[in-house]
N, CA and C atoms as an extended XYZ file, in Angstrom:
456
Properties=species:S:1:pos:R:3:atomname:S:1:resname:S:1:resid:I:1 pbc="F F F"
N       110.061       92.119       81.553 N   MET     1
C       110.097       93.500       82.006 CA  MET     1
C       110.921       93.572       83.292 C   MET     1
N       111.691       94.618       83.408 N   PHE     2
C       112.566       94.829       84.556 CA  PHE     2
C       112.063       96.008       85.370 C   PHE     2
N       112.113       95.857       86.678 N   LEU     3
C       111.739       96.935       87.589 CA  LEU     3
C       112.865       97.037       88.612 C   LEU     3
N       113.594       98.127       88.605 N   SER     4
C       114.758       98.268       89.482 CA  SER     4
C       114.336       98.548       90.923 C   SER     4
N       115.245       98.275       91.839 N   ALA     5
C       115.000       98.576       93.250 CA  ALA     5
C       114.723      100.065       93.432 C   ALA     5
N       115.435      100.898       92.675 N   LYS     6
C       115.232      102.347       92.755 CA  LYS     6
C       113.811      102.720       92.305 C   LYS     6
N       113.353      102.123       91.203 N   ALA     7
C       111.995      102.400       90.703 CA  ALA     7
C       110.937      101.943       91.697 C   ALA     7
N       111.158      100.793       92.309 N   ILE     8
C       110.210      100.290       93.313 CA  ILE     8
C       110.163      101.238       94.499 C   ILE     8
N       111.326      101.699       94.963 N   ALA     9
C       111.373      102.625       96.102 CA  ALA     9
C       110.659      103.934       95.784 C   ALA     9
N       110.685      104.356       94.532 N   GLN    10
C       110.051      105.612       94.140 CA  GLN    10
C       108.558      105.471       93.846 C   GLN    10
N       108.052      104.240       93.749 N   MET    11
C       106.614      104.051       93.509 CA  MET    11
C       105.826      104.611       94.688 C   MET    11
N       104.743      105.303       94.386 N   ALA    12
C       103.945      105.934       95.437 CA  ALA    12
C       103.231      104.910       96.314 C   ALA    12
N       102.698      103.880       95.741 N   GLY    13
C       101.913      102.916       96.508 CA  GLY    13
C       100.548      103.481       96.858 C   GLY    13
N        99.673      102.614       97.303 N   GLN    14
C        98.315      103.020       97.659 CA  GLN    14
C        97.997      102.566       99.069 C   GLN    14
N        97.304      103.408       99.815 N   ARG    15
C        96.783      103.017      101.125 CA  ARG    15
C        95.498      102.243      100.868 C   ARG    15
N        95.431      101.015      101.385 N   LYS    16
C        94.279      100.160      101.103 CA  LYS    16
C        93.635       99.667      102.391 C   LYS    16
N        92.634      100.392      102.879 N   PRO    17
C        91.873       99.870      104.021 CA  PRO    17
C        90.919       98.776      103.527 C   PRO    17
N        90.703       97.762      104.353 N   HIS    18
C        89.794       96.678      103.965 CA  HIS    18
C        88.353       97.115      104.212 C   HIS    18
N        87.463       96.786      103.307 N   PHE    19
C        86.072       97.224      103.397 CA  PHE    19
C        85.309       96.591      104.557 C   PHE    19
N        85.835       95.526      105.158 N   LEU    20
C        85.144       94.883      106.282 CA  LEU    20
C        85.791       95.162      107.638 C   LEU    20
N        86.948       95.825      107.656 N   SER    21
C        87.646       96.006      108.926 CA  SER    21
C        88.474       97.290      108.929 C   SER    21
N        88.156       98.187      109.846 N   ALA    22
C        88.900       99.445      109.964 CA  ALA    22
C        90.328       99.217      110.455 C   ALA    22
N        90.585       98.091      111.113 N   SER    23
C        91.935       97.809      111.624 CA  SER    23
C        92.806       97.077      110.600 C   SER    23
N        92.248       96.802      109.426 N   ALA    24
C        93.006       96.132      108.356 CA  ALA    24
C        93.358       97.165      107.291 C   ALA    24
N        94.586       97.686      107.389 N   VAL    25
C        95.056       98.718      106.457 CA  VAL    25
C        96.467       98.354      106.021 C   VAL    25
N        96.694       98.383      104.733 N   ARG    26
C        98.051       98.127      104.237 CA  ARG    26
C        98.393       99.169      103.180 C   ARG    26
N        99.682       99.339      102.961 N   HIS    27
C       100.176      100.181      101.878 CA  HIS    27
C       100.698       99.228      100.815 C   HIS    27
N       100.252       99.427       99.584 N   ASP    28
C       100.436       98.434       98.530 CA  ASP    28
C       101.123       99.042       97.313 C   ASP    28
N       102.171       98.372       96.864 N   LYS    29
C       102.797       98.688       95.582 CA  LYS    29
C       102.606       97.468       94.693 C   LYS    29
N       101.843       97.624       93.610 N   SER    30
C       101.584       96.496       92.721 CA  SER    30
C       102.722       96.344       91.720 C   SER    30
N       103.667       95.479       92.076 N   LEU    31
C       104.813       95.238       91.200 CA  LEU    31
C       104.376       94.512       89.932 C   LEU    31
N       103.438       93.604       90.074 N   GLY    32
C       102.936       92.859       88.913 CA  GLY    32
C       102.308       93.779       87.882 C   GLY    32
N       101.470       94.727       88.337 N   ASP    33
C       100.868       95.688       87.409 CA  ASP    33
C       101.944       96.528       86.726 C   ASP    33
N       102.959       96.926       87.496 N   ALA    34
C       104.007       97.791       86.958 CA  ALA    34
C       104.775       97.150       85.803 C   ALA    34
N       104.839       95.814       85.773 N   VAL    35
C       105.548       95.136       84.679 CA  VAL    35
C       104.597       94.421       83.716 C   VAL    35
N       103.298       94.649       83.877 N   GLY    36
C       102.327       94.123       82.930 CA  GLY    36
C       101.896       92.683       83.129 C   GLY    36
N       102.097       92.125       84.331 N   LEU    37
C       101.635       90.744       84.565 CA  LEU    37
C       100.106       90.697       84.542 C   LEU    37
N        99.566       89.707       83.884 N   LYS    38
C        98.111       89.575       83.757 CA  LYS    38
C        97.537       88.440       84.603 C   LYS    38
N        98.316       87.373       84.846 N   ASN    39
C        97.790       86.189       85.516 CA  ASN    39
C        98.297       85.983       86.931 C   ASN    39
N        99.278       86.788       87.339 N   ILE    40
C        99.826       86.688       88.692 CA  ILE    40
C        99.849       88.085       89.304 C   ILE    40
N        99.286       88.210       90.487 N   GLY    41
C        99.384       89.462       91.233 CA  GLY    41
C       100.604       89.404       92.129 C   GLY    41
N       101.443       90.437       92.074 N   VAL    42
C       102.627       90.528       92.926 CA  VAL    42
C       102.587       91.900       93.585 C   VAL    42
N       102.514       91.897       94.922 N   HIS    43
C       102.360       93.142       95.670 CA  HIS    43
C       103.400       93.242       96.768 C   HIS    43
N       104.009       94.397       96.863 N   LEU    44
C       104.878       94.722       97.984 CA  LEU    44
C       103.995       95.483       98.960 C   LEU    44
N       103.739       94.864      100.132 N   ILE    45
C       102.842       95.511      101.094 CA  ILE    45
C       103.596       95.871      102.366 C   ILE    45
N       103.114       96.914      103.017 N   ALA    46
C       103.622       97.311      104.327 CA  ALA    46
C       102.416       97.501      105.243 C   ALA    46
N       102.477       96.880      106.414 N   VAL    47
C       101.394       96.963      107.395 CA  VAL    47
C       101.965       97.629      108.638 C   VAL    47
N       101.354       98.735      109.045 N   GLU    48
C       101.835       99.468      110.214 CA  GLU    48
C       101.585       98.656      111.492 C   GLU    48
N       102.461       98.837      112.501 N   PRO    49
C       102.300       98.104      113.763 CA  PRO    49
C       100.884       98.245      114.333 C   PRO    49
N       100.346       97.110      114.766 N   GLY    50
C        99.005       97.073      115.334 CA  GLY    50
C        97.902       96.824      114.326 C   GLY    50
N        98.188       97.019      113.049 N   HIS    51
C        97.182       96.807      112.015 CA  HIS    51
C        97.265       95.389      111.441 C   HIS    51
N        96.206       94.997      110.786 N   TYR    52
C        96.130       93.722      110.077 CA  TYR    52
C        96.337       93.970      108.586 C   TYR    52
N        96.791       92.953      107.883 N   SER    53
C        96.989       93.050      106.435 CA  SER    53
C        95.663       93.030      105.692 C   SER    53
N        94.694       92.341      106.258 N   THR    54
C        93.399       92.139      105.620 CA  THR    54
C        92.449       91.569      106.666 C   THR    54
N        91.177       91.478      106.344 N   GLU    55
C        90.222       90.756      107.185 CA  GLU    55
C        90.512       89.255      107.025 C   GLU    55
N        90.364       88.501      108.092 N   LEU    56
C        90.561       87.053      108.048 CA  LEU    56
C        89.695       86.473      106.922 C   LEU    56
N        90.327       85.719      106.007 N   HIS    57
C        89.615       85.239      104.817 CA  HIS    57
C        90.284       83.992      104.248 C   HIS    57
N        89.579       83.347      103.338 N   HIS    58
C        90.198       82.318      102.500 CA  HIS    58
C        89.518       82.299      101.138 C   HIS    58
N        90.311       81.919      100.126 N   HIS    59
C        89.845       81.895       98.743 CA  HIS    59
C        89.413       80.480       98.369 C   HIS    59
N        88.350       80.381       97.613 N   LEU    60
C        87.894       79.080       97.158 CA  LEU    60
C        88.433       78.726       95.773 C   LEU    60
N        89.021       79.705       95.077 N   VAL    61
C        89.494       79.460       93.713 CA  VAL    61
C        91.005       79.688       93.586 C   VAL    61
N        91.495       80.841       93.968 N   GLY    62
C        92.893       81.190       93.749 CA  GLY    62
C        93.786       80.910       94.942 C   GLY    62
N        95.052       80.635       94.646 N   GLU    63
C        96.054       80.432       95.691 CA  GLU    63
C        96.859       81.716       95.875 C   GLU    63
N        97.449       81.863       97.059 N   GLU    64
C        98.326       82.997       97.304 CA  GLU    64
C        99.435       82.592       98.263 C   GLU    64
N       100.484       83.416       98.284 N   CYS    65
C       101.594       83.151       99.187 CA  CYS    65
C       102.221       84.469       99.620 C   CYS    65
N       102.986       84.392      100.719 N   VAL    66
C       103.579       85.572      101.333 CA  VAL    66
C       105.028       85.263      101.693 C   VAL    66
N       105.922       86.201      101.387 N   TYR    67
C       107.307       86.126      101.820 CA  TYR    67
C       107.589       87.376      102.640 C   TYR    67
N       108.001       87.192      103.888 N   VAL    68
C       108.245       88.320      104.788 CA  VAL    68
C       109.640       88.882      104.516 C   VAL    68
N       109.687       90.180      104.224 N   LEU    69
C       110.948       90.858      103.942 CA  LEU    69
C       111.535       91.531      105.177 C   LEU    69
N       110.691       92.211      105.958 N   SER    70
C       111.171       92.884      107.166 CA  SER    70
C       110.019       93.107      108.128 C   SER    70
N       110.371       93.432      109.348 N   GLY    71
C       109.361       93.620      110.382 CA  GLY    71
C       108.966       92.294      111.002 C   GLY    71
N       108.075       92.386      111.956 N   HIS    72
C       107.601       91.189      112.659 CA  HIS    72
C       106.094       91.247      112.798 C   HIS    72
N       105.519       90.073      112.956 N   GLY    73
C       104.072       90.024      113.078 CA  GLY    73
C       103.589       88.664      113.501 C   GLY    73
N       102.290       88.536      113.393 N   LEU    74
C       101.615       87.277      113.672 CA  LEU    74
C       100.856       86.868      112.426 C   LEU    74
N       101.005       85.615      112.034 N   ALA    75
C       100.187       85.050      110.966 CA  ALA    75
C        99.050       84.307      111.636 C   ALA    75
N        97.832       84.710      111.317 N   LEU    76
C        96.654       84.008      111.814 CA  LEU    76
C        96.257       83.023      110.732 C   LEU    76
N        96.319       81.744      111.045 N   ILE    77
C        96.009       80.695      110.082 CA  ILE    77
C        95.011       79.764      110.751 C   ILE    77
N        93.745       79.921      110.390 N   GLY    78
C        92.686       79.194      111.083 CA  GLY    78
C        92.642       79.633      112.531 C   GLY    78
N        92.684       78.684      113.443 N   GLU    79
C        92.673       78.987      114.873 CA  GLU    79
C        94.079       79.178      115.436 C   GLU    79
N        95.109       78.931      114.616 N   ALA    80
C        96.501       79.016      115.074 CA  ALA    80
C        97.065       80.412      114.839 C   ALA    80
N        98.025       80.778      115.668 N   THR    81
C        98.764       82.032      115.517 CA  THR    81
C       100.245       81.686      115.468 C   THR    81
N       100.931       82.188      114.444 N   GLN    82
C       102.343       81.900      114.242 CA  GLN    82
C       103.116       83.214      114.202 C   GLN    82
N       104.183       83.318      114.985 N   THR    83
C       105.061       84.480      114.911 CA  THR    83
C       105.809       84.444      113.593 C   THR    83
N       105.880       85.592      112.894 N   ILE    84
C       106.576       85.653      111.610 CA  ILE    84
C       107.579       86.807      111.599 C   ILE    84
N       108.622       86.642      110.773 N   GLY    85
C       109.649       87.660      110.627 CA  GLY    85
C       110.383       87.474      109.312 C   GLY    85
N       111.419       88.261      109.097 N   PRO    86
C       112.152       88.237      107.828 CA  PRO    86
C       112.592       86.825      107.427 C   PRO    86
N       112.320       86.490      106.163 N   GLY    87
C       112.708       85.194      105.620 CA  GLY    87
C       111.639       84.130      105.724 C   GLY    87
N       110.570       84.389      106.462 N   ASP    88
C       109.495       83.392      106.587 CA  ASP    88
C       108.609       83.404      105.343 C   ASP    88
N       108.072       82.218      105.021 N   PHE    89
C       107.217       82.035      103.843 CA  PHE    89
C       105.927       81.363      104.279 C   PHE    89
N       104.814       81.825      103.731 N   ILE    90
C       103.499       81.258      104.041 CA  ILE    90
C       102.786       80.980      102.730 C   ILE    90
N       102.270       79.773      102.568 N   GLY    91
C       101.490       79.412      101.387 CA  GLY    91
C       100.043       79.186      101.761 C   GLY    91
N        99.140       79.694      100.939 N   HIS    92
C        97.704       79.533      101.170 CA  HIS    92
C        97.081       78.829       99.963 C   HIS    92
N        96.975       77.488      100.030 N   PRO    93
C        96.366       76.746       98.922 CA  PRO    93
C        94.890       77.111       98.757 C   PRO    93
N        94.376       76.880       97.562 N   LEU    94
C        92.963       77.187       97.328 CA  LEU    94
C        92.068       76.360       98.241 C   LEU    94
N        90.924       76.945       98.546 N   ASN    95
C        89.936       76.315       99.421 CA  ASN    95
C        90.579       75.904      100.747 C   ASN    95
N        91.531       76.710      101.187 N   GLY    96
C        92.292       76.388      102.389 CA  GLY    96
C        91.729       77.007      103.645 C   GLY    96
N        92.625       77.296      104.556 N   ILE    97
C        92.271       77.789      105.885 CA  ILE    97
C        92.282       79.312      105.863 C   ILE    97
N        91.348       79.923      106.597 N   ALA    98
C        91.282       81.381      106.680 CA  ALA    98
C        92.580       81.927      107.259 C   ALA    98
N        92.988       83.099      106.771 N   HIS    99
C        94.272       83.656      107.151 CA  HIS    99
C        94.269       85.181      107.095 C   HIS    99
N        95.187       85.767      107.836 N   ALA   100
C        95.478       87.203      107.831 CA  ALA   100
C        96.797       87.368      108.560 C   ALA   100
N        97.345       88.572      108.543 N   MET   101
C        98.571       88.863      109.288 CA  MET   101
C        98.361       90.134      110.096 C   MET   101
N        99.024       90.208      111.235 N   GLN   102
C        99.014       91.418      112.046 CA  GLN   102
C       100.455       91.848      112.281 C   GLN   102
N       100.727       93.136      112.084 N   ALA   103
C       102.065       93.673      112.339 CA  ALA   103
C       102.224       93.919      113.832 C   ALA   103
N       103.345       93.464      114.374 N   THR   104
C       103.663       93.696      115.780 CA  THR   104
C       105.034       94.374      115.830 C   THR   104
N       105.405       94.882      116.948 N   GLY   105
C       106.714       95.521      117.051 CA  GLY   105
C       106.642       96.997      116.728 C   GLY   105
N       107.813       97.578      116.441 N   ASP   106
C       107.929       99.026      116.260 CA  ASP   106
C       108.059       99.478      114.809 C   ASP   106
N       108.150       98.541      113.883 N   GLU   107
C       108.310       98.905      112.478 CA  GLU   107
C       107.257       98.180      111.641 C   GLU   107
N       107.000       98.681      110.433 N   PRO   108
C       106.013       98.016      109.585 CA  PRO   108
C       106.421       96.578      109.243 C   PRO   108
N       105.442       95.738      109.035 N   LEU   109
C       105.636       94.389      108.514 CA  LEU   109
C       105.610       94.526      106.994 C   LEU   109
N       106.724       94.206      106.341 N   VAL   110
C       106.832       94.362      104.886 CA  VAL   110
C       106.926       92.981      104.256 C   VAL   110
N       106.050       92.725      103.294 N   CYS   111
C       105.956       91.392      102.685 CA  CYS   111
C       105.772       91.496      101.179 C   CYS   111
N       106.208       90.455      100.499 N   LEU   112
C       105.894       90.267       99.093 CA  LEU   112
C       104.738       89.273       99.056 C   LEU   112
N       103.598       89.696       98.518 N   VAL   113
C       102.406       88.862       98.465 CA  VAL   113
C       102.110       88.558       97.001 C   VAL   113
N       101.920       87.268       96.694 N   MET   114
C       101.672       86.846       95.325 CA  MET   114
C       100.446       85.943       95.270 C   MET   114
N        99.693       86.089       94.205 N   GLY   115
C        98.524       85.238       94.050 CA  GLY   115
C        98.058       85.185       92.609 C   GLY   115
N        97.250       84.182       92.345 N   GLU   116
C        96.672       84.034       91.014 CA  GLU   116
C        95.675       85.152       90.753 C   GLU   116
N        95.622       85.592       89.526 N   ARG   117
C        94.579       86.524       89.106 CA  ARG   117
C        93.580       85.710       88.293 C   ARG   117
N        92.419       85.547       88.849 N   VAL   118
C        91.378       84.762       88.195 CA  VAL   118
C        90.174       85.659       87.944 C   VAL   118
N        89.441       85.390       86.864 N   ASP   119
C        88.265       86.199       86.534 CA  ASP   119
C        87.137       86.027       87.543 C   ASP   119
N        87.038       84.817       88.090 N   HIS   120
C        85.941       84.506       89.002 CA  HIS   120
C        86.535       83.980       90.292 C   HIS   120
N        86.165       84.588       91.409 N   GLU   121
C        86.708       84.192       92.705 CA  GLU   121
C        85.590       84.228       93.746 C   GLU   121
N        85.714       83.356       94.715 N   VAL   122
C        84.818       83.330       95.865 CA  VAL   122
C        85.714       83.392       97.097 C   VAL   122
N        85.452       84.362       97.961 N   THR   123
C        86.253       84.558       99.155 CA  THR   123
C        85.343       84.572      100.370 C   THR   123
N        85.666       83.733      101.348 N   ASP   124
C        84.896       83.694      102.591 CA  ASP   124
C        85.589       84.512      103.667 C   ASP   124
N        84.789       85.241      104.448 N   TYR   125
C        85.239       86.020      105.599 CA  TYR   125
C        84.529       85.465      106.831 C   TYR   125
N        85.115       84.442      107.478 N   PRO   126
C        84.406       83.733      108.537 CA  PRO   126
C        84.046       84.584      109.760 C   PRO   126
N        84.908       85.507      110.181 N   ARG   127
C        84.565       86.349      111.337 CA  ARG   127
C        83.385       87.258      111.029 C   ARG   127
N        83.353       87.776      109.824 N   ALA   128
C        82.276       88.673      109.409 CA  ALA   128
C        81.041       87.897      108.953 C   ALA   128
N        81.202       86.581      108.780 N   LYS   129
C        80.128       85.716      108.289 CA  LYS   129
C        79.586       86.213      106.940 C   LYS   129
N        80.560       86.482      106.034 N   LYS   130
C        80.201       86.981      104.716 CA  LYS   130
C        80.993       86.251      103.635 C   LYS   130
N        80.429       86.228      102.441 N   ARG   131
C        81.081       85.642      101.270 CA  ARG   131
C        81.079       86.687      100.154 C   ARG   131
N        82.239       86.840       99.518 N   LEU   132
C        82.394       87.779       98.417 CA  LEU   132
C        82.509       86.997       97.113 C   LEU   132
N        81.659       87.349       96.152 N   TYR   133
C        81.718       86.761       94.817 CA  TYR   133
C        82.281       87.821       93.869 C   TYR   133
N        83.342       87.468       93.139 N   ARG   134
C        83.903       88.382       92.153 CA  ARG   134
C        83.749       87.753       90.784 C   ARG   134
N        83.126       88.495       89.887 N   ASN   135
C        82.920       88.039       88.521 CA  ASN   135
C        83.423       89.131       87.590 C   ASN   135
N        84.657       88.963       87.111 N   ARG   136
C        85.275       89.934       86.186 CA  ARG   136
C        85.123       91.373       86.682 C   ARG   136
N        85.467       91.600       87.926 N   GLY   137
C        85.442       92.958       88.465 CA  GLY   137
C        84.176       93.326       89.211 C   GLY   137
N        83.073       92.652       88.951 N   GLU   138
C        81.845       92.908       89.701 CA  GLU   138
C        81.939       92.182       91.033 C   GLU   138
N        81.682       92.895       92.115 N   LEU   139
C        81.772       92.323       93.458 CA  LEU   139
C        80.401       92.253       94.095 C   LEU   139
N        80.083       91.104       94.680 N   ASN   140
C        78.821       90.916       95.391 CA  ASN   140
C        79.116       90.300       96.746 C   ASN   140
N        78.710       90.984       97.804 N   LEU   141
C        78.942       90.525       99.169 CA  LEU   141
C        77.628       90.008       99.748 C   LEU   141
N        77.680       88.797      100.309 N   VAL   142
C        76.471       88.134      100.801 CA  VAL   142
C        76.706       87.649      102.230 C   VAL   142
N        75.723       87.841      103.090 N   ASP   143
C        75.776       87.259      104.434 CA  ASP   143
C        75.659       85.748      104.310 C   ASP   143
N        76.405       85.024      105.151 N   TYR   144
C        76.294       83.565      105.134 CA  TYR   144
C        74.844       83.110      105.247 C   TYR   144
N        74.068       83.809      106.053 N   SER   145
C        72.679       83.398      106.281 CA  SER   145
C        71.826       83.479      105.022 C   SER   145
N        72.286       84.216      104.005 N   ASN   146
C        71.536       84.350      102.756 CA  ASN   146
C        72.027       83.427      101.647 C   ASN   146
N        73.018       82.591      101.957 N   ILE   147
C        73.506       81.650      100.957 CA  ILE   147
C        72.603       80.420      100.985 C   ILE   147
N        72.021       80.130       99.854 N   GLN   148
C        71.144       78.959       99.751 CA  GLN   148
C        71.925       77.838       99.087 C   GLN   148
N        72.126       76.759       99.806 N   ARG   149
C        72.840       75.604       99.268 CA  ARG   149
C        71.855       74.700       98.517 C   ARG   149
N        72.303       74.235       97.382 N   ILE   150
C        71.452       73.364       96.551 CA  ILE   150
C        72.072       71.973       96.542 C   ILE   150
N        71.327       70.995       96.943 N   GLU   151
C        71.787       69.597       96.929 CA  GLU   151
C        71.495       69.006       95.567 C   GLU   151
N        72.411       68.194       95.070 N   ARG   152
C        72.218       67.537       93.775 CA  ARG   152
C        72.083       66.052       93.978 C   ARG   152
């Protein structure tokens, strides 16, 4: 399936605030959905200056990556902060380090974000001390303090 630059520019996109953080708001165009991809999510996102792309998180099942197209920002990767700009690439392996991005400067941070689409995912939000379980669209959010670990 082909999606032209003109068609992408004309896509409305969606404003997506994160459910755990009022300062994490992005505008999202799902390019993968537009061409019928089922196993890979491909999103063109724009984050306004001062906002975050998402709440700091990491996935225990799926991998994701980011390619910066325009704008400038900070990539928060664990305890480290990295300045990012056009042409930079960030990979987030599964069960990796918590990450998010913040747009800095005077223009939006625009990125191509790609990740696996899996039926079952576990995502940790360390600052919020919460874990999200996704099972085929059903979402369950649990406080870390309520997670019972079972030893085998």
